[in-house]
N, C-alpha and C positions, 0 to 999 in steps of 0.2 A: 363556330364551325367545328364539327367533329373531325378529329384527325386520328389516324392510327398511331399507337405508341411507337417511339423510336429512341435511339440513344440520345443522352443528354449532350448539351453543348460542351460541358466540362469533359465528358468522356471523349468526345470527338477531338477537342483540343489536346487532351493527354495523348491520345494515339497519334495525333499529328506530330506533336513534339517528339515522341519516342521514335516514330517512323523516320522523321527527318534526321534525328540524331544517329539512328542506326545506318541510314543511307550515307551520311557524312563519314561515319567511321569506316564503313565498307569501302568507300572511295579512297580514304586515307590509307587504309591497309593495302588496297590494291595498288596504289601509287608506290607505297613502300616496297611491295613485292616486285614491281616492275623495276624499280631502282636497283634492288639487290640483284636481280637477274642481269641487268645491264652491267653491273660492276663485277660480275663473276662470282657472286657469293653462292650461287647454286650451279651445280654441274651434274652431268649424267654419268653414271657408271657404265660398265660393260653391258649390263642388262637393260640400259635405257632409262633407269629410274633417276629422278632428281634427288640430289643430295646437297646438304649444306657443307661448304668447305670449312673445316676439314672433317669429314667422316660422319656427319649427322644427316639423316634423311629430312627432306622438306616437311613431310607430314608430321614427324616427331619434333622438328625444330621450330617451325614458324606457324603452322596451322593451328596447333593447340593453343598457343599463346594468343593468336588472333581471335580464336573462338571465345576464350575466357574474357578477353577485353570487350568483345562485342556483347557478350551476355551481361557483363557488369554494367556496361553503358546502357543496355536495354532496360535493365532494372532501374538504374538511376534515372533514365529518361521517363519511365512510367511514373515513378514516385515523384520526381521533380515536376514533371508535367502536370500531374494531378494537383499538386500543391500550388503551382503557379497559376493553373487555370482557375482554381478556387479563389485565389487572391484577385485575379483580374476580373472575374465575373461577380465578385461581391457587390460592386455598385449596381450591376444589373439586377441582382436579387432585391436590393432596396427599391429600385424603380418599379419592379414587378409588384412588390408588396404595396407600394403607394398606389399603383394602378388598381389593384384589387380593392383597396380601401375606398378609392374614389368611386369604384363601380357600385359600392353599397350606398352611395349618396353623400358620403362625408367628403367635403371639399376644403376643409380648413387645414389639413395636414400638408407638409411639404417634404420633399426628398432632402434638400440641403446637403449635397455631397461636399465634404471638405476636400482640400487639396488643389493642386494646380489644374489648369485647363487641359482637358483631353476630350476624346469622343464621348465617353460615358458622362462626364460632368457637363458637357455641352447638351447632351440629351436630358440630363436631370434638370438643368437650368431652364431648358425649353418646356419641360413638363411642369415645373413649378410655375412658370409664367402662364402656361395654359390653365392650370388650376386656379391661379389668382384671377384670371379673366373670367373663368366659369363661375367662380364664387361670387365675384362682383355682379355678373350678369344675372345669376339666380337670385341674389339678394335684391337687385333692382326689379326683377320681374315679380318677386313676392311683394315688394312695396307697391309696385304698380297695380297688382291684382287687389291688394287690400284697399288702396286709395280709390281705384275704380269702383269697387263694390260699395265703398262709402259714398262716393259721389253719385252713383246711380240710385242708391237707397234714399238719399236725401229728397230728390223730387218726388219719388214714389210715396215717401212718408208724408210730405206736404200735401200731395194730391189726396191721400187717404184722409188726412185731417180736414181738408176743405170739404170733401164729400160727407164726412161724418157731421160737420157743422150744418151743411145744407139739409141733411136728413133729419137731424134732431131739432133744427130751428127753421121751420117752414117760412117764418116771417122774415128770415134773413134776406138781404138784397141778393137775388139770384144773379144779376148782372155782374156784381162785384166778384162773386165766387167764380163765375165763368171767366172773367178777365184774369183772375189770379191763376186759375187752372190752365188757361191758355199760355200764360207766361212761364209757368212751371213746365208745361209740356214742351214748349219751344226750347227751354234750357236743356231738358232731357234729350231732345232730338239733336241739339247742337253737340252735346257731350257724346252721344252715340256716334254721330258722324265723325267727330274728332278721333274717337277710338278706332273706328274703321280706317280712317286715313292714316293714323299712326301705324296700325297693323299692316296696311298695304305698303307703306314706306319701309318698314322693317323687313318685310318679305321680299322687297325689290321686285314685286310682280307688276312691272310696267314696261311698256315699250320705250325704247330710246330713239330719239331723233334730233337733228340739229336744232339748237335753240339760241336765239340772240338774247342774252340776259339783260341787255340795256332796254330792249323793247318790253320785256317782262316787267322790269322795274317801272317803266313809264306807264304801263297798263295798271299795275297795282297802285301807283300814285294817283292816277286819274280816277280810279274807282273809289279811293279813300279820301279824295279831296274834300267832299262835303263833310265828312267826319272831322277832318283837320280844321275846316272853317268853323264848325260848330264849337270846337274846343279853343279857337283862337290861336291855332298853330300854323306857322308858315311852313309849307311843304315844298322843298326844292329838290329837283332831280338834275343830275348832270353825269356825263361820262361818255365813253367811246363805245364803239361796237365791241361786244364781248361774246364771241361764238363759243358755245359749249355743246355738249350732247347729253340729253336726258329727257325727262317727261315734262312737256310744257305745263301741264296742269299742276303737277307737284311743285315745279319751280315757281309757278305763279302763287301757289298756296304758301310756299316758303317766304316769298317776298312780301306777300300781303300780310302774313303774320308779323313779320319784322316791322313793317311800316305801321300796322295797327298798334302794336305794342309801343312803338316810338311816339305815336300821337297820344295814346291814352296815358302813358307814364311820362308826363311832361310837366312843365310849369303851369300854374293856374291860368296865366295869361302871358301873351307875347312869347310863346315857346317856338322852337324851331326843330325841324327834322330835315336832315340832308341825306339823300339817296344818291350814291355815286357808283359807277362801274369803271373798271380798269382792266387792262390786259397785261399779263406777264409772259415771259417766254414759253412757259408750259402750263400756265393757269390763268383763270379769269377771276376777278374779285368783285363782289357786291358788298358795299359798305352802307350800313344804315346807322346814322348818328343822330342823337337827339339831346336837347337840353332837358333839365329836370333836377330833381333833388340828388344830392351826393349819394352814391351807392357804396356801401362798405365793401372793401375788397374780399373779405371772407364770405360775403353773401353771393358774389358773382358765380362761383362754381355750382351753386345749388339752383340757379335760375333755370337751367335746362332740364331739371328733373321734373317728371310728370306731377301735376297738381300742386306745383309750387306757385304761390301767389304772394305778392306784396300786400301788406295790410291795407294799403290805400285802394287796392283793386276790389276788395270784398265789399266795400261800402259804396261803390259807384254803380252807375247803370251799365258799365262795361266790365263787369267782374270776370267775364269769360269762364272757361271751364278748366283753366290751369294747365292746358296742353299746348299752348302756342309755341313756346320755345322748345318744348320736347319734340313737337312735330318738326320744327326747323332742324333740330339736331338729327333726327332720324332721316329726313329727306337729304340732308347734306351727306350723311354717311352712305346712304344708298347710292348717291351719285359719285362716291369716291372722293369727297371733299373734306374740308376741315372747317370748324366753326370756332371763332375766337370772340370772346366777350371781354371788353376792356372798359373799366370805369373812367369817365372823363374827369379831369381835375376840377373843372368848373361845375360838375354835376351832370347826370345823365349817363348814357352808355354809348360806346362805339362797338357795333357788332359787325364782324367781317366774315363773309362766306367765301371760301376759296375753292373753286372747282377746276377740274382738268379742262384745258381748252380743247376745242374740237380737233380731233386727230391725235390727241395725247391719250395714253392708256391710263384709265382710272386706277388709283392706288387701292390696296385692300382696305376695306372699311374696318 
């Protein structure tokens, strides 16, 4: 925004300090004059002029001294105010410099103001926290863009290779090539749809309406029951009515992703998945828990990053696109909730989604 030039804040503070100091001195001198008048220090002569007892005129006795004092205090107020304003505004200069540096695209620097807590240091700490969040977000977006480019390039490269084989080797089985092309194309479509869903959740471009999370959990479990039977996994749902507000389609996608992951990442046989819902005073809970191999605690925070896959997923027929838990995290944030992943001591994971209950105000994502 273009603004006309004006006096600096330092100059304004200096003039304010000096003005208030001069006003205070004027009031003090006026009070002293009134006191002296009431005590009879000033009297009028035969011509009606005020004189100081004994024999000195008011102008020559009191006013010159008052003027000198006011002039000295004015100079002192200007110099002292200029110095104090500079000292007080020094933190603001550092914050301004950090802001201009951030505007150039550098997000790694911090203000880090030393000293005790005050308004400027509170602003600096908030600015540092904002820079940290922005830096993490930008880094995550860059990783996401690089991974998405790689993931999208892979099926295209495979399709190109298959077409080259079909072109150079007419005797090759055309049906096999078409089947492989269809599988690669289906995977590319799944990836594209997952990316679009992730983008939609991040933008929060959806209508909100009342949703019973327990019914959503039952629908997801019923849909994925054949997959659970195929893998020999027992799928159990339980819980109470859990009213919340959000997008039914996105919440169903969230629940389906969690249940699907719990089924696929399970024991080779006789595995179990438990889907439960619960109500708290201001929130509702959806918990998906499964048996499986032990999960290292240091691996848990990375599971919600885009395109993170366990090694066992890549070599199965349910390798997915690596966006399942990333989509769950984005949908949870878009609904003002929190996502918690906890490794089970006996193996597997316990994943809890906590959302605001119907009527509660969603927290900032």
